[in-house]
C-alpha positions in Angstrom: 3.4 13.3 -4.8 0.2 13.0 -5.2 -2.4 11.2 -2.9 -1.6 8.2 -4.7 1.7 8.4 -6.4 2.1 6.2 -9.9 3.2 2.9 -9.8 7.3 4.0 -11.4 7.1 6.7 -8.9 7.1 4.2 -5.7 10.2 4.3 -3.9 11.7 1.3 -2.3 13.0 3.6 1.0 9.1 4.7 1.6 7.4 1.3 1.1 10.2 0.0 3.7 9.4 2.7 5.2 5.7 2.2 5.8 6.1 -0.9 6.2 8.5 -0.5 9.4 5.6 0.7 11.8 3.9 -2.8 13.1 0.5 -1.3 13.1 1.3 -0.5 9.3 2.5 -4.3 8.6 -0.7 -5.4 10.8 -2.8 -3.6 8.2 -0.9 -5.2 5.2 -1.7 -8.1 6.4 -5.1 -7.9 7.2 -5.1 -6.3 3.4 -3.3 -9.1 1.9 -6.5 -11.1 1.8 -7.9 -9.0 -1.1 -9.6 -6.8 -2.1 -11.5 -4.1 -0.3 -11.6 -3.8 3.0 -13.7 -0.7 4.9 -11.8 1.3 7.6 -13.2 0.1 10.2 -13.6 -3.2 9.3 -9.8 -3.2 9.5 -9.9 -1.3 13.0 -11.7 -4.5 14.6 -9.6 -7.2 13.0 -7.0 -5.7 14.4 -8.2 -4.3 17.3 -8.2 -0.8 17.6 -10.8 1.1 19.0 -9.3 4.8 17.9 -9.6 5.5 14.2 -8.3 8.6 15.3 -5.0 7.4 15.6 -5.0 5.9 12.0 -4.7 9.1 10.3 -1.2 9.3 9.8 -1.1 5.4 8.7 -3.7 5.3 6.7 -1.7 8.2 4.8 1.9 6.8 4.9 0.6 3.4 3.4 -0.8 5.5 0.6 1.5 8.0 -0.2 4.4 5.5 -0.1 2.1 3.0 -3.1 1.7 0.5 -0.4 -2.3 0.4 -0.1 -5.5 2.4 -2.4 -8.2 4.3 -0.6 -11.3 6.3 -1.4 -13.7 7.3 0.1 -17.4 5.1 -0.4 -20.2 6.7 1.2 -18.8 7.9 5.2 -15.9 5.5 4.8 -13.0 4.8 3.0 -12.1 1.7 1.0 -8.8 0.5 1.1 -7.3 -2.7 -0.9 -3.4 -3.7 -1.2 -1.7 -2.8 -4.0 0.3 -5.6 -4.7 0.3 -5.3 -8.6 1.7 -2.0 -8.6 4.6 -3.7 -5.3 5.0 -6.3 -7.4 5.7 -5.4 -10.6 8.2 -2.6 -8.8 9.9 -4.8 -5.8 9.5 -8.7 -7.2 9.1 -11.1 -4.5 9.8 -8.0 -1.2 6.2 -7.8 -0.1 6.0 -11.8 -0.2 9.8 -11.5 1.9 8.3 -8.8 3.8 5.0 -11.1 4.8 6.0 -14.3 5.5 8.9 -12.8 8.1 6.2 -10.9 9.6 4.1 -14.2 10.3 7.4 -16.1 11.2 7.9 -13.1 14.0 4.3 -14.1 14.6 4.7 -17.3 15.2 8.3 -17.1 17.2 6.7 -14.8 20.0 3.7 -17.2 20.1 5.5 -19.9 20.8 8.1 -18.0 23.1 4.9 -17.3 25.4 3.7 -20.2 25.6 
């Protein structure tokens, strides 16, 4: 598999596996706002301080076809491959993100 799979090379099992990690799902939720985000900004948003621990997560998201990642100076820019994912699996990303938001709301309500 290349650094970024072509749209027709994206496989459902890889996407679901990538989205199955709470950290990676949180990254996707941040990127769903649209546009490109540098890695440091995503980490700050998530409250993650150790960049080195994210290398694996970036790779899984990139190689599964969930994100685009490209260098920009000393950083990498990340963006969600929403168009490609929606074309391959219509409604999947929306359903996963809605489920994650519902889970977060239930967790927040339960902790009050």
